[in-house]
C-alpha positions as a Markdown table, in Angstrom:
| # | Residue | x | y | z |
|---|---|---|---|---|
| 1 | Unk | 23.4 | -36.8 | 30.6 |
| 2 | Unk | 20.1 | -38.7 | 31.0 |
| 3 | Unk | 17.4 | -36.2 | 30.3 |
| 4 | Unk | 14.1 | -36.9 | 29.0 |
| 5 | Unk | 12.1 | -34.4 | 27.0 |
| 6 | Unk | 8.4 | -34.0 | 28.2 |
| 7 | Unk | 6.0 | -32.0 | 26.0 |
| 8 | Unk | 2.7 | -33.5 | 27.3 |
| 9 | Unk | 2.1 | -30.3 | 29.1 |
| 10 | Unk | 1.2 | -28.5 | 25.8 |
| 11 | Unk | -2.2 | -29.9 | 25.6 |
| 12 | Unk | -2.8 | -28.3 | 29.1 |
| 13 | Unk | -1.1 | -25.0 | 28.7 |
| 14 | Unk | -1.6 | -24.3 | 25.0 |
| 15 | Unk | -4.2 | -21.5 | 25.8 |
| 16 | Unk | -1.5 | -19.6 | 27.6 |
| 17 | Unk | 0.8 | -19.9 | 24.8 |
| 18 | Unk | -1.8 | -18.7 | 22.1 |
| 19 | Unk | -2.6 | -15.7 | 24.3 |
| 20 | Unk | 1.0 | -14.7 | 24.8 |
| 21 | Unk | 1.6 | -15.0 | 20.8 |
| 22 | Unk | -1.7 | -12.8 | 20.3 |
| 23 | Unk | -0.5 | -10.2 | 22.8 |
| 24 | Unk | 3.0 | -10.2 | 21.5 |
| 25 | Unk | 1.6 | -9.6 | 17.8 |
| 26 | Unk | -0.7 | -7.0 | 19.3 |
| 27 | Unk | 2.4 | -5.3 | 20.7 |
| 28 | Unk | 4.5 | -5.4 | 17.6 |
| 29 | Unk | 1.4 | -4.3 | 15.3 |
| 30 | Unk | 0.8 | -1.2 | 17.4 |
| 31 | Unk | 4.5 | -0.5 | 18.0 |
| 32 | Unk | 5.3 | -0.7 | 14.4 |
| 33 | Unk | 2.7 | 1.4 | 13.2 |
| 34 | Unk | 2.7 | 4.0 | 15.8 |
| 35 | Unk | 6.7 | 3.9 | 16.3 |
| 36 | Unk | 7.4 | 4.4 | 12.3 |
| 37 | Unk | 4.9 | 7.2 | 12.3 |
| 38 | Unk | 6.6 | 8.8 | 15.1 |
| 39 | Unk | 10.1 | 8.3 | 13.4 |
| 40 | Unk | 8.8 | 9.8 | 10.3 |
| 41 | Unk | 7.8 | 13.0 | 12.3 |
| 42 | Unk | 11.0 | 13.0 | 14.3 |
| 43 | Unk | 13.0 | 12.3 | 11.3 |
| 44 | Unk | 11.3 | 15.5 | 9.5 |
| 45 | Unk | 12.0 | 17.7 | 12.3 |
| 46 | Unk | 15.8 | 16.6 | 12.5 |
| 47 | Unk | 16.3 | 17.1 | 8.8 |
| 48 | Unk | 13.9 | 19.6 | 7.6 |
| 49 | Unk | 11.8 | 21.0 | 10.5 |
| 50 | Unk | 11.9 | 24.4 | 12.5 |
| 51 | Unk | 15.3 | 25.1 | 14.1 |
| 52 | Unk | 13.8 | 25.6 | 17.7 |
| 53 | Unk | 12.3 | 22.2 | 17.7 |
| 54 | Unk | 15.4 | 20.3 | 16.5 |
| 55 | Unk | 17.2 | 20.3 | 20.0 |
| 56 | Unk | 14.0 | 18.9 | 21.6 |
| 57 | Unk | 13.6 | 15.9 | 19.1 |
| 58 | Unk | 17.5 | 15.5 | 19.2 |
| 59 | Unk | 17.4 | 15.0 | 23.0 |
| 60 | Unk | 14.7 | 12.6 | 23.0 |
| 61 | Unk | 16.3 | 10.4 | 20.4 |
| 62 | Unk | 19.7 | 10.4 | 22.1 |
| 63 | Unk | 18.0 | 9.6 | 25.5 |
| 64 | Unk | 16.3 | 6.6 | 24.1 |
| 65 | Unk | 19.0 | 5.3 | 22.1 |
| 66 | Unk | 21.5 | 5.6 | 24.9 |
| 67 | Unk | 19.5 | 4.0 | 27.8 |
| 68 | Unk | 18.3 | 0.4 | 28.1 |
| 69 | Unk | 14.7 | -0.5 | 26.8 |
| 70 | Unk | 14.0 | -2.3 | 30.4 |
| 71 | Unk | 14.7 | 1.0 | 32.1 |
| 72 | Unk | 12.4 | 3.0 | 29.8 |
| 73 | Unk | 9.9 | 0.5 | 30.6 |
| 74 | Unk | 10.1 | 0.7 | 34.2 |
| 75 | Unk | 10.3 | 4.4 | 34.2 |
| 76 | Unk | 6.7 | 4.4 | 32.2 |
| 77 | Unk | 5.2 | 1.7 | 34.4 |
| 78 | Unk | 6.5 | 2.2 | 37.9 |
| 79 | Unk | 7.6 | 6.0 | 37.4 |
| 80 | Unk | 4.7 | 7.6 | 35.7 |
| 81 | Unk | 2.1 | 6.6 | 38.5 |
| 82 | Unk | 4.2 | 9.0 | 40.7 |
| 83 | Unk | 3.0 | 11.8 | 38.7 |
| 84 | Unk | -0.7 | 10.6 | 38.7 |
| 85 | Unk | -0.7 | 8.5 | 35.3 |
| 86 | Unk | -1.8 | 5.1 | 35.8 |
| 87 | Unk | -1.4 | 2.6 | 33.3 |
| 88 | Unk | -2.0 | -1.0 | 32.8 |
| 89 | Unk | 0.8 | -3.3 | 31.9 |
| 90 | Unk | -0.2 | -3.5 | 28.3 |
| 91 | Unk | -0.6 | 0.3 | 28.0 |
| 92 | Unk | 2.8 | 0.6 | 29.6 |
| 93 | Unk | 4.3 | -1.8 | 27.2 |
| 94 | Unk | 2.8 | -0.2 | 23.9 |
| 95 | Unk | 3.9 | 3.1 | 24.9 |
| 96 | Unk | 7.4 | 2.0 | 25.7 |
| 97 | Unk | 7.7 | 0.2 | 22.2 |
| 98 | Unk | 6.3 | 3.2 | 20.4 |
| 99 | Unk | 8.7 | 5.5 | 22.0 |
| 100 | Unk | 11.8 | 3.1 | 21.5 |
| 101 | Unk | 11.1 | 2.6 | 18.0 |
| 102 | Unk | 10.2 | 5.9 | 17.1 |
| 103 | Unk | 13.7 | 6.9 | 18.2 |
| 104 | Unk | 15.6 | 4.3 | 16.5 |
| 105 | Unk | 13.5 | 4.6 | 13.0 |
| 106 | Unk | 14.0 | 8.3 | 13.2 |
| 107 | Unk | 17.5 | 8.0 | 12.7 |
| 108 | Unk | 17.1 | 5.3 | 9.9 |
| 109 | Unk | 14.5 | 7.5 | 7.9 |
| 110 | Unk | 16.6 | 10.7 | 8.5 |
| 111 | Unk | 19.7 | 8.7 | 6.8 |
| 112 | Unk | 17.2 | 8.0 | 3.8 |
| 113 | Unk | 16.1 | 11.8 | 3.6 |
| 114 | Unk | 19.7 | 13.1 | 3.7 |
| 115 | Unk | 20.4 | 10.7 | 0.7 |
| 116 | Unk | 17.9 | 12.5 | -1.2 |
| 117 | Unk | 19.1 | 14.5 | -4.2 |
| 118 | Unk | 19.2 | 18.0 | -4.0 |
| 119 | Unk | 17.4 | 18.1 | -7.1 |
| 120 | Unk | 14.1 | 16.7 | -5.7 |
| 121 | Unk | 14.0 | 19.5 | -3.3 |
| 122 | Unk | 14.4 | 22.0 | -5.8 |
| 123 | Unk | 11.8 | 20.5 | -8.0 |
| 124 | Unk | 9.4 | 20.8 | -5.1 |
| 125 | Unk | 10.2 | 24.2 | -4.7 |
| 126 | Unk | 9.8 | 25.2 | -8.2 |
| 127 | Unk | 6.3 | 23.8 | -7.9 |
| 128 | Unk | 5.7 | 26.3 | -5.2 |
| 129 | Unk | 5.4 | 23.5 | -2.5 |
| 130 | Unk | 6.1 | 24.3 | 0.9 |
| 131 | Unk | 8.8 | 22.3 | 2.7 |
| 132 | Unk | 6.6 | 20.2 | 4.2 |
| 133 | Unk | 4.6 | 19.4 | 1.0 |
| 134 | Unk | 7.8 | 18.9 | -0.7 |
| 135 | Unk | 8.8 | 16.2 | 2.1 |
| 136 | Unk | 5.3 | 14.5 | 2.0 |
| 137 | Unk | 4.9 | 14.3 | -1.7 |
| 138 | Unk | 8.3 | 14.2 | -3.1 |
| 139 | Unk | 10.8 | 12.9 | -0.5 |
| 140 | Unk | 9.3 | 10.6 | 2.0 |
| 141 | Unk | 8.4 | 7.6 | -0.2 |
| 142 | Unk | 11.8 | 7.5 | -2.0 |
| 143 | Unk | 13.5 | 7.9 | 1.4 |
| 144 | Unk | 11.4 | 5.0 | 3.0 |
| 145 | Unk | 12.2 | 2.8 | -0.2 |
| 146 | Unk | 16.0 | 3.4 | 0.4 |
| 147 | Unk | 15.8 | 2.6 | 4.0 |
| 148 | Unk | 13.1 | -0.1 | 4.1 |
| 149 | Unk | 15.4 | -3.2 | 4.6 |
| 150 | Unk | 17.1 | -1.5 | 7.6 |
| 151 | Unk | 13.8 | -0.2 | 9.1 |
| 152 | Unk | 12.4 | -3.8 | 8.7 |
| 153 | Unk | 15.4 | -5.1 | 10.8 |
| 154 | Unk | 14.8 | -2.8 | 13.5 |
| 155 | Unk | 11.0 | -3.6 | 13.9 |
| 156 | Unk | 12.1 | -7.3 | 14.0 |
| 157 | Unk | 14.6 | -6.3 | 16.7 |
| 158 | Unk | 12.0 | -4.5 | 18.6 |
| 159 | Unk | 9.7 | -7.3 | 18.4 |
| 160 | Unk | 12.2 | -9.7 | 19.9 |
| 161 | Unk | 13.1 | -7.1 | 22.5 |
| 162 | Unk | 9.3 | -7.1 | 23.7 |
| 163 | Unk | 10.3 | -10.2 | 25.7 |
| 164 | Unk | 11.2 | -7.9 | 28.6 |
| 165 | Unk | 7.6 | -6.7 | 28.8 |
| 166 | Unk | 7.0 | -9.7 | 30.9 |
| 167 | Unk | 9.0 | -8.0 | 33.9 |
| 168 | Unk | 5.9 | -6.1 | 34.3 |
| 169 | Unk | 3.5 | -8.6 | 34.1 |
| 170 | Unk | 2.3 | -8.1 | 30.5 |
| 171 | Unk | 1.1 | -11.4 | 29.4 |
| 172 | Unk | 3.1 | -11.9 | 26.2 |
| 173 | Unk | 4.9 | -15.1 | 25.0 |
| 174 | Unk | 7.6 | -14.8 | 27.5 |
| 175 | Unk | 5.2 | -14.3 | 30.5 |
| 176 | Unk | 3.5 | -17.5 | 29.1 |
| 177 | Unk | 6.8 | -19.5 | 29.2 |
| 178 | Unk | 7.8 | -18.1 | 32.5 |
| 179 | Unk | 4.2 | -19.2 | 33.8 |
| 180 | Unk | 4.5 | -22.7 | 32.3 |
| 181 | Unk | 8.0 | -23.5 | 33.6 |
| 182 | Unk | 6.9 | -22.4 | 37.2 |
| 183 | Unk | 3.9 | -24.8 | 36.9 |
| 184 | Unk | 5.6 | -27.8 | 35.1 |
| 185 | Unk | 9.2 | -27.3 | 36.2 |
| 186 | Unk | 9.9 | -28.3 | 32.6 |
| 187 | Unk | 12.0 | -24.9 | 32.1 |
| 188 | Unk | 14.0 | -26.4 | 29.1 |
| 189 | Unk | 11.1 | -27.5 | 27.1 |
| 190 | Unk | 9.0 | -24.2 | 27.8 |
| 191 | Unk | 11.7 | -22.1 | 26.7 |
| 192 | Unk | 12.5 | -24.3 | 23.6 |
| 193 | Unk | 9.0 | -23.8 | 22.6 |
| 194 | Unk | 9.0 | -20.0 | 23.1 |
| 195 | Unk | 12.2 | -19.8 | 21.4 |
| 196 | Unk | 11.0 | -21.6 | 18.4 |
| 197 | Unk | 7.9 | -19.4 | 18.4 |
| 198 | Unk | 9.9 | -16.3 | 18.5 |
| 199 | Unk | 11.8 | -17.5 | 15.7 |
| 200 | Unk | 8.8 | -18.2 | 13.5 |
| 201 | Unk | 7.3 | -14.9 | 14.5 |
| 202 | Unk | 10.4 | -13.1 | 13.4 |
| 203 | Unk | 10.7 | -14.9 | 10.0 |
| 204 | Unk | 6.9 | -14.2 | 9.4 |
| 205 | Unk | 7.3 | -10.5 | 10.3 |
| 206 | Unk | 10.3 | -10.2 | 7.9 |
| 207 | Unk | 8.1 | -11.7 | 5.2 |
| 208 | Unk | 5.2 | -9.3 | 5.9 |
| 209 | Unk | 7.3 | -6.4 | 6.2 |
| 210 | Unk | 8.9 | -7.4 | 2.8 |
| 211 | Unk | 5.7 | -7.8 | 1.2 |
| 212 | Unk | 4.5 | -4.3 | 2.4 |
| 213 | Unk | 7.5 | -2.8 | 0.9 |
| 214 | Unk | 7.1 | -4.6 | -2.3 |
| 215 | Unk | 3.4 | -3.4 | -2.4 |
| 216 | Unk | 4.0 | 0.0 | -1.5 |
| 217 | Unk | 7.0 | 1.0 | -3.5 |
| 218 | Unk | 6.6 | -0.5 | -7.0 |
| 219 | Unk | 3.0 | 0.7 | -7.1 |
| 220 | Unk | 4.0 | 4.3 | -6.0 |
| 221 | Unk | 6.6 | 4.3 | -8.7 |
| 222 | Unk | 4.4 | 3.1 | -11.3 |
| 223 | Unk | 2.0 | 5.8 | -10.9 |
């Protein structure tokens, strides 16, 4: 094999790479915050919520967990306009990531809730708390602490899976790599750079999530 690596194009196309990194970070920031929030609500409904709402949430979770993320993305971006709901590429990507992470995180969080000792629920009831107040003040934080490593891994998986949003022309990091290789015909180098950046983002995201957990849970326990 007589292949010569060429990275001179980096100086010309680095703005596209920086823009793609920024959009990827934006997608995972919005997706993580809104998706975990949605997951908490769904986990509460399935574990402790009203009976009439449980089948609705269960159907949503099973639908999302048993269909490809790319199909969900296409349905939101190409399908919803048929119902009169027009979305930009980034809006569709954000919604798809929130909906996807919400379903997966709800099951992880529900496992943490189900591992809660019954004594904690009884303690909340003895203080005249409603089931929701018991969940919010007594159950939620310890449950999140139990499953935080698994939840963090799921957020990283969703971040890496966000690469498919380039299929609807959302200008993320993968979109930038596709654009660069189409202009330079240096596919190997373009995707090598994007792979290295995704690896760096995944490592940094794990560190950030680990730091968030370290800051939230010990402080809460110390109060």
